[in-house]
C-alpha positions in Angstrom: 129.7 96.4 97.1 126.2 95.7 95.7 125.5 99.4 95.0 128.6 99.9 92.9 127.8 96.8 90.9 124.2 98.1 90.2 125.6 101.5 89.4 127.8 100.1 86.6 124.8 98.1 85.4 123.0 101.5 84.8 126.0 103.6 83.8 125.8 103.1 80.0 127.9 105.7 78.2 129.1 107.0 81.6 130.8 103.8 82.6 134.4 104.9 81.9 133.8 108.3 83.7 132.5 106.4 86.7 135.6 104.1 86.7 137.9 107.1 86.4 136.2 108.9 89.2 136.4 105.8 91.5 140.1 105.4 90.7 140.8 109.1 91.5 139.0 108.8 94.8 141.3 105.9 95.7 144.4 107.8 94.6 143.2 111.0 96.5 143.3 109.1 99.7 147.0 108.1 99.1 147.7 111.4 100.7 147.4 109.4 104.0 150.9 108.1 103.3 152.3 111.6 102.9 150.8 112.3 106.3 152.6 109.3 107.8 155.9 110.4 106.3 155.5 114.0 107.5 154.7 112.8 111.0 157.7 110.5 111.1 160.0 113.2 109.9 158.6 115.6 112.5 159.1 113.2 115.4 162.5 112.1 114.1 163.8 115.6 114.0 162.3 116.9 117.2 165.8 117.7 118.6 167.1 119.1 115.3 164.8 121.7 113.9 167.1 123.2 111.2 165.7 125.2 108.4 166.4 122.3 106.0 164.4 119.9 108.1 161.5 122.4 108.4 161.5 123.0 104.7 161.5 119.3 104.0 158.6 118.7 106.3 156.8 121.6 104.7 157.6 120.2 101.2 156.1 116.8 102.2 152.9 118.5 103.5 152.7 120.7 100.5 153.1 117.7 98.2 150.3 115.9 100.1 148.1 119.0 99.8 148.8 119.4 96.1 148.3 115.7 95.3 145.0 115.7 97.2 143.9 118.9 95.4 144.8 117.7 91.9 143.2 114.3 92.3 140.1 115.8 93.9 139.8 118.4 91.1 140.3 115.7 88.4 137.7 113.5 90.1 135.2 116.4 90.3 135.7 117.2 86.6 135.3 113.7 85.5 132.6 112.2 87.7 130.6 114.9 89.5 127.2 115.1 88.0 127.6 111.7 86.4 124.6 110.2 88.2 122.4 113.0 87.0 123.3 112.0 83.4 122.9 108.3 84.2 119.4 108.7 85.6 118.4 111.2 82.8 119.3 108.5 80.3 117.7 105.8 82.5 114.4 107.7 82.6 114.4 107.9 78.8 115.3 104.2 78.5 112.5 103.2 80.8 110.1 105.5 79.0 110.9 103.6 75.7 110.5 100.3 77.5 107.2 101.3 78.9 105.9 101.9 75.4 106.7 98.3 74.5 105.7 96.6 77.7 102.9 94.1 77.7 99.8 95.4 79.4 100.2 92.6 82.0 103.1 94.6 83.5 100.7 97.5 84.4 98.3 95.0 86.0 101.1 93.6 88.2 102.6 97.0 89.2 100.5 99.6 90.9 100.5 103.2 89.6 101.8 104.5 92.9 104.7 102.1 92.9 105.7 103.1 89.4 105.4 106.8 90.2 107.4 106.4 93.4 110.2 104.7 91.4 110.2 107.6 88.9 110.1 110.4 91.5 111.2 109.9 95.1 113.4 106.9 94.6 115.2 108.0 91.5 115.6 111.6 92.8 117.2 110.2 96.0 119.6 108.1 93.9 120.5 111.1 91.8 121.3 113.2 94.8 123.2 110.6 97.0 124.7 108.0 94.6 127.9 109.9 94.1 128.2 110.6 97.8 127.6 106.9 98.6 130.4 105.8 96.2 132.7 108.5 97.4 132.3 107.4 101.1 132.6 103.7 100.3 135.7 104.1 98.2 137.2 106.6 100.6 136.7 104.2 103.5 138.2 101.3 101.7 141.2 103.3 100.4 141.9 105.0 103.8 141.9 101.5 105.3 144.3 100.3 102.7 146.8 103.1 103.0 146.6 103.0 106.8 147.6 99.4 106.7 150.5 100.2 104.4 151.7 102.9 106.7 151.3 100.7 109.9 153.1 97.7 108.3 155.8 100.1 107.1 156.4 101.0 110.7 156.2 97.6 112.3 154.7 94.2 111.2 153.1 93.6 114.6 151.4 97.0 114.6 150.3 96.3 111.0 148.7 93.0 112.1 146.9 94.6 115.0 145.6 97.4 112.7 144.4 94.7 110.3 142.4 93.1 113.1 140.9 96.5 114.2 140.0 97.4 110.6 138.3 94.0 110.1 136.2 94.6 113.2 135.3 98.1 112.0 134.2 96.9 108.6 132.4 94.0 110.2 130.4 96.6 112.2 129.6 98.4 109.0 128.5 95.1 107.4 126.2 94.3 110.4 124.8 97.9 110.3 124.0 97.7 106.6 122.7 94.1 106.7 120.3 94.8 109.6 119.1 98.1 108.2 118.2 96.5 104.8 115.2 94.8 106.4 114.0 98.2 107.8 114.4 99.9 104.4 112.4 97.1 102.7 109.6 97.7 105.3 109.8 101.4 104.6 109.4 100.9 100.8 106.4 98.6 101.4 104.8 101.3 103.6 105.5 104.0 101.0 103.7 101.8 98.4 100.7 101.4 100.7 100.5 105.2 101.3 100.7 105.8 97.6 98.0 103.2 96.8 95.7 104.7 99.5 96.3 108.2 98.1 95.6 107.2 94.5 92.5 105.3 95.6 91.2 108.2 97.6 91.9 110.8 94.9 90.5 108.7 92.0 87.4 107.9 94.1 86.5 111.5 94.9 83.9 111.7 92.1 82.3 108.6 93.4 82.3 109.8 97.0 80.8 113.1 96.0 78.2 111.3 93.8 76.9 109.2 96.7 76.8 111.5 99.8 74.3 109.2 101.5 76.4 106.1 101.0 77.4 104.0 103.9 79.7 106.0 106.0 81.8 102.9 106.6 83.1 103.1 103.0 84.4 106.6 103.5 85.8 105.6 106.8 87.5 102.6 105.3 89.3 104.8 102.7 90.3 107.2 105.4 91.4 104.3 107.7 93.5 102.8 104.9 95.4 106.0 104.5 95.8 106.5 108.2 97.1 103.0 108.8 99.5 103.2 105.9 100.8 106.5 107.1 101.3 105.1 110.6 103.0 102.1 109.2 105.4 104.3 107.3 106.1 106.4 110.4 106.8 103.3 112.5 109.1 101.8 109.8 111.1 105.1 109.7 111.3 105.3 113.5 112.4 101.7 113.8 115.1 102.3 111.1 116.5 105.2 113.1 116.5 103.2 116.3 118.3 100.3 114.7 120.8 102.6 113.0 121.5 104.6 116.2 122.3 101.4 118.1 124.7 100.1 115.5 126.2 103.6 115.1 127.1 103.7 118.8 128.7 100.3 118.5 130.6 101.4 115.4 131.9 104.6 117.1 133.0 102.6 120.2 135.0 100.1 118.0 136.8 103.0 116.2 137.7 104.7 119.5 138.9 101.5 121.0 140.9 100.6 117.9 142.8 103.9 117.9 143.5 103.6 121.6 144.6 100.0 121.3 147.0 100.7 118.5 148.4 103.6 120.4 148.9 101.6 123.6 150.4 98.7 121.6 153.0 101.0 119.9 154.0 102.4 123.3 154.3 98.8 124.7 156.6 97.9 121.7 158.7 101.0 122.5 159.2 99.9 126.0 160.3 96.5 124.7 162.7 98.3 122.3 161.0 96.9 119.2 160.2 100.3 117.8 161.9 103.7 118.2 160.3 106.7 119.8 159.6 108.5 116.5 157.9 105.4 115.2 155.8 105.0 118.3 154.8 108.7 118.3 154.0 108.5 114.5 151.7 105.4 115.1 150.0 107.1 118.0 149.3 110.3 116.2 148.4 108.7 112.8 146.2 106.1 114.6 144.0 108.8 116.2 144.0 110.9 113.0 143.4 108.2 110.4 141.1 106.0 112.5 139.1 109.2 113.1 138.9 109.7 109.4 137.0 106.4 109.2 134.2 108.0 111.2 132.7 109.1 107.8 131.7 105.5 107.4 129.2 106.1 110.2 127.5 108.8 108.1 128.0 106.8 104.9 126.4 103.7 106.2 122.9 105.0 105.9 123.6 105.7 102.2 125.2 102.3 101.8 121.9 100.9 103.0 119.3 103.1 101.3 121.0 103.5 98.0 121.3 99.7 97.2 117.8 99.2 98.6 116.5 102.1 96.3 118.4 100.6 93.4 116.9 97.2 94.2 113.5 98.8 94.3 114.0 100.3 90.9 115.2 97.0 89.6 112.0 95.3 90.9 109.5 97.9 89.8 111.1 98.9 86.5 112.2 95.4 85.4 110.0 95.8 82.4 109.4 92.8 80.2 109.4 93.6 76.5 107.2 92.0 73.9 109.5 90.2 71.5 110.2 92.2 68.4 110.1 90.6 65.0 112.1 91.6 61.9 109.5 91.9 59.1 107.7 94.9 57.7 103.9 94.7 57.4 102.9 93.2 54.1 100.5 94.5 51.5 98.2 91.6 52.2 96.6 92.4 55.5 94.0 89.6 56.1 93.8 88.9 59.8 93.6 85.2 60.8 93.0 83.7 64.3 94.1 80.1 64.1 93.2 78.0 67.2 94.1 80.8 69.6 94.2 80.3 73.3 94.9 83.0 75.8 94.6 83.8 79.5 95.8 86.9 81.5 97.0 84.9 84.5 97.9 81.6 82.8 95.2 79.9 84.9 91.8 81.1 83.8 91.3 80.9 80.0 89.8 83.9 78.3 89.9 82.8 74.6 89.5 79.1 74.0 90.7 77.5 70.7 89.1 80.4 68.7 89.5 80.6 64.9 88.2 83.1 62.3 89.4 85.3 59.3 88.9 89.0 58.8 89.5 89.8 55.1 91.4 93.0 54.2 89.0 95.9 53.6 86.0 94.2 55.3 83.9 95.6 58.2 83.7 93.1 61.1 81.6 93.5 64.2 82.3 91.5 67.3 79.4 91.0 69.7 78.8 89.0 72.8 78.0 89.2 76.5 80.2 91.2 78.8 83.4 89.4 79.7 83.2 87.0 76.8 86.6 88.0 75.4 85.7 90.7 72.8 88.2 93.3 74.0 90.9 90.6 74.4 90.7 90.0 70.6 91.5 93.7 70.0 94.3 93.6 72.5 95.9 90.6 70.9 95.7 92.1 67.4 97.5 95.2 68.8 100.0 92.9 70.6 99.3 94.4 74.0 99.6 90.8 75.0 100.9 87.7 73.3 98.9 84.5 73.0 99.4 81.3 74.9 99.0 79.0 72.0 97.8 79.0 68.4 98.7 81.6 65.9 97.5 85.1 64.8 98.5 85.9 61.2 98.6 89.2 59.4 98.8 88.3 55.7 100.5 85.0 55.7 102.9 85.7 58.6 102.7 85.3 62.3 101.9 88.6 63.9 104.9 88.1 66.2 107.3 88.1 63.2 106.6 91.7 62.5 108.4 94.7 64.1 106.1 95.9 66.9 106.5 99.5 65.9 105.8 98.8 62.3 102.7 96.7 63.2 101.3 99.5 65.4 101.9 102.0 62.7 99.3 100.1 60.6 96.7 100.1 63.4 94.4 102.9 64.6 92.7 102.2 67.9 89.6 104.1 69.2 88.9 103.1 72.8 85.8 103.2 74.8 87.6 105.2 77.5 89.4 108.0 75.7 92.6 109.4 77.3 93.7 112.9 76.2 97.1 114.3 77.2 97.3 117.5 79.2 98.0 119.6 76.2 96.2 121.5 73.5 93.5 119.9 71.4 95.6 120.4 68.3 98.6 118.6 69.8 96.3 115.8 71.0 95.1 115.2 67.5 98.6 115.7 65.9 99.9 113.0 68.3 98.9 110.5 65.6 101.1 112.3 63.0 103.6 114.7 64.5 104.5 116.0 61.0 100.9 117.0 60.1 100.2 120.7 59.4 97.6 122.8 61.1 95.4 122.5 58.0 95.7 118.7 58.0 94.7 118.6 61.7 91.7 120.8 60.9 90.6 118.6 58.0 90.8 115.5 60.3 88.7 117.4 62.9 86.1 118.3 60.4 85.7 114.7 59.2 85.5 113.6 62.8 82.7 116.2 63.4 84.6 118.0 66.1 85.8 121.1 64.3 82.7 123.2 65.2 82.9 122.7 68.9 86.7 123.2 68.9 86.3 126.6 67.2 83.8 127.6 69.8 86.2 127.1 72.7 88.0 130.2 74.1 91.4 129.4 72.4 90.1 127.2 69.6 92.7 124.5 68.7 95.1 125.9 71.3 92.7 125.2 74.1 94.2 123.0 76.9 92.1 120.0 77.5 93.2 119.3 81.1 94.5 116.1 82.5 92.9 113.1 80.8 90.7 115.6 78.8 88.8 116.6 81.9 87.5 119.9 80.3 85.7 118.0 77.5 82.6 115.9 77.5 82.7 112.2 76.8 81.3 112.7 73.3 83.8 115.5 72.5 86.7 113.4 73.7 85.5 110.5 71.6 85.4 112.7 68.4 88.9 114.1 69.2 90.1 110.5 69.4 88.5 109.7 66.0 90.1 112.8 64.5 93.4 111.4 65.9 92.8 108.1 64.1 91.8 109.8 60.9 95.0 111.8 60.9 97.0 108.6 61.3 95.2 107.0 58.4 96.2 103.5 59.3 94.8 100.7 57.1 93.3 98.7 60.0 90.8 100.4 62.4 90.1 98.9 65.8 87.0 100.2 67.6 86.4 99.2 71.2 82.7 100.1 71.9 83.4 103.7 70.8 79.8 104.8 71.2 78.8 102.8 74.3 79.0 105.7 76.8 77.7 108.7 74.8 74.3 110.2 74.6 72.0 109.9 71.5 72.9 113.5 70.3 76.6 112.7 70.3 76.0 109.2 69.0 74.9 110.4 65.6 77.9 112.7 65.3 80.3 109.9 66.4 78.7 107.4 64.1 79.1 109.8 61.2 82.7 110.3 62.2 83.3 106.5 62.4 81.7 106.2 58.9 84.2 108.7 57.6 87.1 106.9 59.4 86.0 103.5 58.0 86.2 104.4 54.3 88.6 102.2 52.5 89.9 100.5 55.7 89.7 97.2 57.4 87.4 97.8 60.4 87.1 95.6 63.5 84.5 97.0 66.0 83.3 95.7 69.3 79.7 96.7 68.9 76.4 96.8 70.8 74.6 99.4 68.6 72.2 97.8 66.1 73.2 100.4 63.4 76.8 99.2 63.6 76.0 95.5 63.6 73.7 95.7 60.6 76.3 97.4 58.4 79.0 94.8 59.1 80.3 92.5 56.3 80.6 89.8 58.9 79.6 89.4 62.6 81.6 87.3 65.1 79.5 86.2 68.1 81.8 85.4 71.1 80.5 83.7 74.3 82.7 82.5 77.1 85.9 82.9 75.0 84.5 80.8 72.1 83.3 81.7 68.6 79.7 80.4 68.7 78.3 82.1 65.6 79.6 83.7 62.5 78.0 85.4 59.5 76.0 88.4 58.2 73.2 90.0 60.1 70.4 88.7 57.9 71.7 85.1 58.2 72.2 85.2 62.0 68.9 86.9 62.9 67.0 84.0 61.6 69.0 81.4 63.5 68.4 80.4 67.1 71.2 81.5 69.3 72.9 84.3 71.2 72.8 86.8 68.3 69.1 86.7 67.6 68.4 86.9 71.3 70.7 89.9 71.5 69.1 91.7 68.6 65.5 91.0 69.9 66.5 92.4 73.3 67.9 95.5 71.6 64.8 96.0 69.5 62.5 95.6 72.6 64.6 98.2 74.4 64.5 100.6 71.5 60.6 100.4 71.5 60.2 101.2 75.1 58.1 104.2 75.8 57.4 106.2 79.0 
């Protein structure tokens, strides 16, 4: 039972309760043997219905009922709701793993696939996992106790029952095995629908911005969603067809099995190998207990979908973790790249044998053409990815030797594309330091030049910013991000083109905020603004993944190369007039 194995893999603290629940399901179905005994007594005493016999039969039936009730109650008390607890803990565990996952994981897994795993798939497992295990264990235990009862009556009847049960379970196996392929198709179709929806929703601003665009583009987006939805429908229909066919075969085998066992017991009676009470007991029990196995028909779909869903979770949420070191970050925080090589796909190199040193407390600007590897340097310092070869040292130690959490605690990142959580402005700033007071949040906001516009909002610091910060402008979001970094007060500041997408009015405010943020810190900035570059203690010029120039502005401007060309182009652009 693959699903049971996977359930124990996830069970965690609930493993013992799950074991106990499964054991009690098995014991609960031992009441089948009470039923056998009661039937045998009833048929044995057909001609002698004294009060003593009636009370004995009643006692057996009552014992069967009581045993079934008590084991069922104990099972419910121990294991009902276990899977809700399992998946609650699983969500929390996955959430923690996502925080430590290399960024490559998010490139390999689509957003819709991750969301489907967290929502539809996990919810389905929460609701039906317990039922699936209940049905599977019940089917197995009923089969086991039926065999004991039949062998207790007659060995030949027991052997025939064993053959019939083997055929029944073989039908279940075929049903499950064949349906797995259809469920895999269904999951693939669900992912396509999700991808098409995400693409359509995220692309709405673009579609609205270009109303005269080629209608074929809009049609293609619509067509992708339509085709994906149709593929999902067909996969679901095909699954139902396959399941219905096997279900009919399964039902036929059960009916034939109960009939065959009944006829065989009658045949043995005519041969004098069994007594009439035994033959009647086998006939009645055969129809009753074989009929009880019909629940496997209803359970088979769960025995297909739940393992498939669990497999889907395992594939999507098999999250690699960046290896964690053991060291705390040292006082010496010089950053050294020593012959570093890196590629995102292990085929196309992004950084090629690059070496440089960033002294503690210095201001370093990284410049270069688009796609040259500037942002990659920031990502590697933050350990969003690990290098292919070479070494990145912080102080005198390899950056991989430090605890990831401790390393990140010493870094403040201000991205080009700022993401704000769907929460208040205050909580978005306090995210950097949950223990900070309101006054500390306000002080950080003032230094980041965002206090004034915050106080002008309807609810001030308690204003909800909307998903992703949609209610704020780009410049406002950028300043909130800087306030967040100020509140964190980490010794190393990483700026990824923090002013690239803001207007001149906001730029001056953001530059002033960055100036405040940079005081007394090591600053590494990916820069394209002349003001940022000129003030740097050192400039690293990156081209095609290589360090081609290094030095101060006044030194590099007088040398032939990418940097002087870059500066001259910027100066010409600044002097343009209309």
